[in-house]
N, C-alpha and C positions, 0 to 999 in steps of 0.2 A: 166135293163139299163146297158150298158157296161161302166166300169170305164175307164176314159181317161188316167190313170196312170199304172194300172196293167192288163188291158184288161179283167178283170173278169166280167162275165155276172151276174148282180145282179137282184133281183126281181124288178118288175116295180115300187113298191111303196116305195123303200128305198131312203134315202137322203145321206147316207154315204156308201161307198163301204164295202161289207161284207167280202172282202178279205184283203184289206190293210188299211181300215179306212179313205180313202181320201174322201173329200166332193165332191159329184157328181155335175157336171156341165151340163146344157142343152145348147148345141150349137144351136145358131140361124141359120137356113138354108139359111137365106137371107144375113146377114152381117157377120156371123161367130163369133159374140160375145158370150163369155161364161157366161151364166146366171146361177144363183143359181137354183138348181133343185126344181121344184114346182111352179116357176113363170109362169103366164099365157101369159105374153107379154115380148118381148125382151126389156131390159133396154136401148138399144142404138137406135134401129130403130123402135121399137113399133110393130114388127111383132107378129102375133098371134101364140104362141108356141103350143097351144092346137089344132091347125088345123090338122086333121089326114091326109090331102093330101096337104102338103105345097109345094108351088112353082112347080106346075105340069109342067108348061111350061118355067121355068127359069132355067138356068144352076146353079150348086152349086158354092158358092163363092170360089175363089182361085183355080180353077181347072186347070189353065194354068201352064206350067212349067216356072220356073224363075231361073236365075243365081243370087245367093245372097252370100254375104260375111257373114258368121256366125261364132260363136264360139261354139265349141263342147266340152262338158265335159263328160269324162268317169270316174266313181267312182266305186271302187270294195272293198268289205269287206275282210279284212285280219283276219283270225281266224275262217272263216266260216267252213272249213273242220274239224277243231277240234270240233266245235260246233255240226256238224252233227254226229261225232263219239261218242260223250258223251251224247247227249240229244235225247229225243224221237222226232221223226219226227214232231209230232203235235206241240211240244214246239218250235222246230226250225222254223216251219212255222209261228207261232205266233210272234216270235222275229223278223224275217225278215220282216214280213208284217208291224210290227210296225215301223221298221227302214225305210222301203220304203215309208210308209205313211208320216213320218216326212220329208224325203227327198223331196217328192212331194210337200209338203207345202212350203218348203224353195225355191225350184225351181219356184213355182208359185209366191212367194213373189217378186222375181226378174224378173218376167214376162218371164221366160224361158218356154221351152216345153219339157216334157218327151217323148223322141222318143221311148224308149223301156226299159224294164227290161230284163236282160239276166242272169238267175241264181241268183248269188249274186252280180251282177253288174247293174249299171244304166247308161243310155245314155241320156243326156239332151242337148238341142240345144237352143242357145240364138241368136235371129235374125230371127226366124220363129215362128209364122206367121208375126210378126211385128219386124222390125229392130229398134235398139237403137244405138245411137252414142257410148255408153259405154258398149256394149255387153261383151267385154273381162273382164271388171271390174266386171260386174254382175256375170259372170261365176266364177271368182276367189272368190268373196264374198260368192257365193253359196257353193263352195267347202270348204271354211273356216268354214262356219256355219254347214255344214254337218259333218265336222271333229269334231267340238266341241260337236255336238249332240251325236255322237258315243262315244266320250270320256266320256261323262256323263253317258251313259248307261253301258259302259264296266265294271266298278267296281262291278256292281251287278251280272255280268255273269262270272267273272274271276274264282270264286271258283268252278263253275259248269263245265266250259270248260277247265280250267287249264292254260289258257293264255289270255292276253288282247285281246279285240276286237278292231280293228282299221280299218281305211279306207284310201285308197290311190287313188290319182286322176291324170289324164292326161288331159290337156286342150290345144286346138289348134284352131287357127283362120285362116280361108281361104275360098276359093270359093267352093260352092256346087251348084248342080242343084236340084230344088225341083220337085218332081213328083206330081201325082194326090193327092190332099188333101182330105182325108177321115175323115171328122170331127166326124162322129159317131164312128169311130174306133180309133180316136186320132193319126193317122199316117200322115206323110207328104212325104213319099217316097223319102228321101234325098239320094243323091249319090255324091261322090266327094272325092278327095284325102285328103281333110282336115279331114274327118272322120277317114280314115285309120291312119293318123299320130297321131291323138288324142288317138287312141287305142294303138299304139306303145308306146306313152309316158306313158300311164297307166302301161304298162309292165315294164318300167324303174323305175317308182316310187316305193320306199319302203313303208312299213306300216307307216301311219301317214304323208306321204309326198305328196306335190302337185307339179307336174312338168309341165311346159308350153313350148310351141313352141315360135319361134322368134317373130312372128307377135303379138301373145298374149302379150308377154313380152314388145314389143315396144309400144303397145297402153295402157299399164297399169303401166309402170315403174314409173310414177309420183305418184302412189297410194300405191305401194308395194315395199318392199325390196326383191331382188332376189340374189341368188348365181349362177354365170355362171358355168355350168358344161362343161366337155369336149365335143366337137362336136361328135355326135354319128351317126354311120351308121345304118339307119333304113331299115328294109326289104322293098325292092322295090324301094329304092332310090340310085341313082348313086353316090351321094356325101354325106358326113357326114353333119348332120343338127345341128345348134346351139340349145341347150336346156338350161333351167333355172329351178332352184329349188326355190320355194317360201320360204322366210325366215319369213317375218312379214309384217304387215300393217304399213304404214308410219303414224306417229302421225300428220304430217302436209303435206297433199297431195300437189303436184305441179300441177297446172292446165294448165300450158303451154303445148301445145299438143306435140310438138317434143322436146325431151330432148337430142337427139343425131343428128349427121349430121351437115350440113352447116346451119348457122344462119345469116340472113341479119341484117344490121343496121335497126333501126326504120325509115321507109320511109313514107313521106307524112302526118306526125302527129305533125308537129311543132306547129301549132296553138293550138291544144288540149293540148299538153304538157305545153305550155306557160300558159294556163288557169289553169291547175292543180298547177303549181308553184305559180301563183298569189294567188290562194286559200290557199296554204300552207303559204305564206307570211302573209296573213291576220290572219291565225290561230296563228302564232307566235306573232301577235299584239293583240291577245285576241278576235278575231272576228271569229265566226263559219260560215261554209258554207256546203251546201249539193249539190253534183254534181252527175248527172246521166250520164253514158256513154252507149249510145244505139247504137247497130250495129248488123248486121246479123252474122251468123256463119262464122268464119274465117276472120273477118274484123280487128282483132287485139286488142280487148278490154283488154284481159288478158296481152298481150304483152305491151300495153301502161301503164297499172297499174304496171307491174313488172319493167319496165324501170324507172317509176316515183319513185318507192320504192328505187331503187338503188341510186337515187340522194339525198335521204333524209339523214340528219344528225341524225342517229339513237339515239345518246346519248341525244339529245335534245327533242325527241318526242316519244310517246308510239304508237305502231302500233298494231292494233287488227283486226282479220279477221273473217268474217262470210261467210260460203260457202253453196250453194245449189248445189246438184248434180242430174243428171237425174235419177239415181236409187233411189233417196231419195224423189221423188215427192209425194209418198203416205205415208210418215212418218211425222206425225204432229210435227211441231216446230223443224224440223231437223236443219235448220240454226241457230236457237237460242241455241240449245244444242251444236252444233259445236262451237259457240262463247263462251258459258259458259265453255266448256271443256278447251279452251285456257286461258280464263280469270281466272279460278279457278284451273288450273293445274290438271284437271281430265283426266286420261288415260283410254283407252278402256279396258285394262286388270284389272282395279281397282275393287275390290270386293265391294258390297253394303256398308259395314261398313266404308271402306275408303272413298267412295264417300260421304257418310253422313257427315263424319268429314270435308272433304274438302269444302262441301257446307256451313256448319255451320261457319267454321273459315274464309272462303273466303268472304262470304257475310258480316260478322261482320267487317272484315278488311276494306271493301269498304264503307259500309253505317252505321257502328256502330251496336250496339246490337238491332236489330229490329226483334224480334221473329215472327212478323206477315209476314215477307218476306220469311224467310228460308223454311217453309213448301211448299210454292208454287213453289219455285225454285227446291226443292228436289223432288217434285211430278213429275217433268219432267223425273226423273231417276227412276220412279216407287218406290220411297221410301214412306213409310207410316208414317203419323203423325196424332195424335188425332185431331188436328185442322181441318183436311180435311174431317172428317166424316160428312155426311149429308149436305155437302155444294153444292149449286146449280152450274150448269155449268156457268151461267152468272157471279156469284160472283167469281168463280175460275178464269175466264178469266180476270175480272177486277183487282183482286188482283195480278195476274201474271204480267199484264201489268204495274201496279204500281211498282212492284218489279224490273222489267227490267229497267224502267226509272230511278229508284234510283241507280241501278248498273251502268248504262251508265253515269249518272251524277257523281257518286263517282269516276269512272275511269278518267273522263275528268277533274275533279277538281285537281287531283294530278299533272298533267303536260299536255302540249299540246298533244292531242290524235287524231289519225286518225283511223276511222273505215272503213274497206274495206268490202263491201257486194257484193259478186260475184255471177253471174248467177241467178238473182232473178226470171227469167222467169221459173225456175224449182222449186221455193219455193211453199210450200203448202199454201192454202188460209188462214188457221188459223194464220200462222206466218205472212203473208202479212198484215192481218188486224191489228195485234199487232204492226208490224213495222211501218205502216203508222201513227198510233196513237202516237207511241213513238217518231218518228222523228218530228212530227208536234208540240209536246208539250215539249220536252226536251229543256231547255233554256241554259244549260251550253255550253260554246263555244267548239266546236269540228269540225273536218273536216270529213264529211261522204261522201264516194265515192261508188256509186252503179253501177254495170254493169248488162246489160240484153239485150235480143234480142227483136226486134219488132215481133209481134204487142203488146207485153206487155207494159203497161204504169204504172209507179209507182204512179204518182199523177194525178188526173183530173185537168182541167184548173182552177177551182175555188179554189182548194187546193193550187196550185202553186201561185195563186195571193195573197193568204193569208200569204205567207212566206216572204213578204217584201223584195224581191230581193236577199235573201240568197240562193235561189235555181236556178240552171242552168242545162240544159241538153245539153250534147255534143253528136252529131250524127256522127258516123263513116261510111263513104261510101267507096266503092271500089276505088282502086288507079286509077289514070289517066294512059293512055298508056305510057307516058314518065316516070311516077313514077314506073310503073311495070318493064320497062326496067332497070331503075336505081336499083330496088330491085334485079333483077337477077344479075346485075353487082356487087352489094354488096355481094350477096351470093357467087359468084365465085371469088370475090376479083380481078376483072379485070376492065379495062376501057371500053372494047367493048366485045360483045358476038357474036357467030356465027349467020349468017343471018337466017339460017333455024330455029335455036332455037328462034330467035327474032320473026319470023312469028308464030311459035308454041305458044309462050306466048300471042301474040296479038290475034290470032284466036281461041285458045282452052281454055286458062286459064283466059284471061282477067285480071281483077284487084283485085281479092280476094287474100290478102296476104298469108293466110294459104294454099289455094289451090296451089298458085304459089310456095311457099316453098316446099310443099309436092311433086309437080311435078318435080322440079329440083332435089331434093334429090332422088326421085325414078329413074330418068334418070341416076343418078350417081351410085346408088346401083345396077341397072341392067346392068351397064357398057355400056349403050347407049351413055352416055356423059362421055368422058375420058379426062384426062389432060396430056399433053405432055409438060414438062418444065413449062412455064408460060402460055401456050395456052390451051384452051378447044376446043374439036371438037366432032362432033356427029359420033358415030361408028355404029349406027343402025338407021333404019327408025323409027321415032317417032310414026308413024301410027300403027306400029306393037306392041306397048307397051300397057299394061293394066294400068288402073287408080289405084292410090294408095289406098290400103285397108282403110286407115284412111279417105280419101275423100269419098270412097264408103260408109262408115258407115254413114256419114252425109247425103249424097244423098239418101241412102236407107231409112233412118229414116223418111225423109220428104216424099218420094214417098209412103211409106206404110201408111201414114195418109190420102191418097187420096181415092176417090171412085175407083172401079175396072177399069172402062173404061178410066178414066182420068189417072189412074196410068199406064196402059199399053201404052197409047200414049206417056206419058212423059218418060217412060223407053226407048222407041224407039228413042226419040229425044236425050236424054242424051247419050245413047250408040253410036248413030251415030256421035254425036259431039266429043265424046271421042275416037272414032275409035276402039271400042271393040264390039264383037258380042253380041247379045241379048240372 
């Protein structure tokens, strides 16, 4: 069986690649799902994987070409030449295979795809076969984890090869065309300038560095700190391109999608803002509330929350946040850990000994000396405690829930407290079960504000009825045509907008605030919409422009969840409406 990561042809009965150690996957020829090798039926569509003549009359999944916005990661080993000069070829092969196997597992964790291994380099794609709204973030997190993995291995090899082993990476986001998908060989036949630029960025990066292109930077600047480098002339490019060096991960990511460019006033959300302020006033009077803000992608949930935060008198209230992210969907209790990191001042770089101390002192400070709580909180950070030995999963979940309720109550007793829980539609089921129980049972007054997208539902009707009027759900809808026009005027800081731009907003963008803001900023960045003195005018035909990559990410992620035929039809509709070729 051929390994999907290093292309080595293994014996038919092995479960792990004999070359790189990667866990082999059996691709379903019907739906393309990657099943663990040895399964008889596909875990997604139930297709019989043991059938020696599968789908004799059906085309293979994903055989059509597609235009997709993806993020490309190139990573290359520094110190490989020194290693080949000093070590036996067999030993070099063993070391590289181990590193590549680890890289493959990290890429798989973030749902990327290994396009190929080239000597001592690896090319990974995020956005194929399935797009995610946060593919640039996934690619950078992959590069960071790969870098840490190589740093851990390096000390053991330095004495042998005479220099540290490191890795450097180049990351770029852009448009590619996918060729024929050969699932058995693990290739997607990608072609596009985005791949070439990622390769050039790799050559710019020094050992231990991660260098990214402008679109990758723009879509991930809320999560990472970057250093802006001098614009660089890359081979095959007529103009120098802006590039950025990754510095660190932000302790508190910013979830507002666009951090640069024009920003409009909050339009069409006066009623919702008034309800939030009313709940805040009740909190200051000692009465708790639970508010859900439900709306589709781009309707302004995070913007509403951010503007509400700016109105708060911070010195009189404690604000704590819990976040779920798309890349964290498969990480159990991720939003809870995110919250505890903020509440207990735990940093990502803290070693286990420091985390243990912060958990112990932080929990005691909030709830008093309760030794039966600390082990269950500490276990979320993979810390070991004697009390945790031989405990059943049911008992562990119960004790963890009791500990979380005690911490929430301890925080709320100190001063008026607001808990913001964002993007719950991406939270894992274990956390959601704990959250629902905790919110329905905690009696200490606090204001809890949750955001999520439909069709996710936080509480069922009978649960809402039991909350005695303390719960309300705010539903955000697209803006009306008048509100959309007002938002554009607010963006451009003018009283009236060009008539052609007005028609474009009405016919193509409609009332989604995020799409609208992205569209206007894209027109400005492409110099299609230019300002002369205090007037704006269109310099190019809007129909000739491509849709914003940020918007592409949301659309592609939704389309990729559809069945093949429905996906193809919708792609044609979306591209026709946006005025771009399919």
